[in-house]
Phi, psi and omega in degrees: 000142175211166183237155177233120188256131184229099182297322182302326183252359188047054176215157168238137175253124171254125178256124174257105182267117185246137180211150173279328178272157177281118183274356184311309183294329180288322173295316180297318180297321181293322174303309181298318184294333181268004174093014175259155177266109181299344183278335190243323187252160177205157174283137173228135179302335181284354177300137175295121180263329180301127174069020184233074182302327180294315179294324175298315179294327178292316175300319176296320178299317180292325180293324182293315180295324174309325183298337178258015178245184167232147190237117170263150193224137167235132178239131182211162173290160180297333176302340179263013181306327186284347186236034178300321179308326182290321172293322176303313180304312180299314182302306185298328179291344186240359182295148189277069178255154174280153175301338181283344181234064180299159176286125189258334184206138182234131183237119185248133178299156173304147179101337179271117189280146174287135177235184176273010181292142187274131179266168180301137184292338184280355193247149170266126184247131179237117175275158168067040179281140174274120185287351173284326177274322178251084188299338181298335185292338177296325179294319181294323182298311181302309185299314181295326173295318183292318184291322181298320177297322180299313186290318178302321176291319179297328178282348183078017182280323179231158175209090183247152178226158178233163174302128187298335179296337175292346176249313179243115181307123175085358183272136181267166178102189181246159176219150185294125182307311184302323177296322184290326177297310181305312178301326184287337186236004192297329173295322174293334178281346193271143170269197183257352190262119176291142183227017180268172178294159178270131181275180185295345179263005181085011181257139172293138173297152186285057175247122189247162168287157177290152179296322176193127180209121177237126176239120184293143181297337185273001172293150177299156177305320178301313180297318180300316181297316189293315184295315180298320185284321177280327195238346187296328173224160183227123175273131178242011175279193181295138172242001184253000000 
């Protein structure tokens, strides 16, 4: 788990990246393939990306790994930074996992303070992890930053675009960056329960509940609305 803090929107996004396989080797392999030394270097969402193809490729590699994971999210105002573990506890108690796959281990990045919040009984909890040593936290950093960018866009604080050709081969024009980020991880954000309307064939439309989402009551109305619109449900049908 890791968090992304944004003063401009007065919110923090905590990302819990869940996977059944050990992603340590995948992250280390990505670092090596992109020219980084895993003993010294790590992915940080604060890395300069412009004019830095190695960092851009590493981010792309981590996004690819995230597609095979599930992402739970907690959103709270900056004033609640000291009690992130409390929101994490609520999040982990509600993520869409099956009884056959209980949460076995939890790794929290440095800076997340320990509280009296109860974590899943099935899990070993480790606070204060070094993300160079627990490389999966770098995935959580990436996920938290991607989701934060979506919320900043929804709030109207940023408005970035990328060439449409980066998504659709040969297409001209620009496309919203926030949309491309959502598209890259939408399956990881999805839970198992359909919440869409029933179509004429008696089948639910491919609109799913989130894998896990907790939004603090103390968030501003604007942040609450942005989180609900972007994250409250997940479309897994065709988008092309």
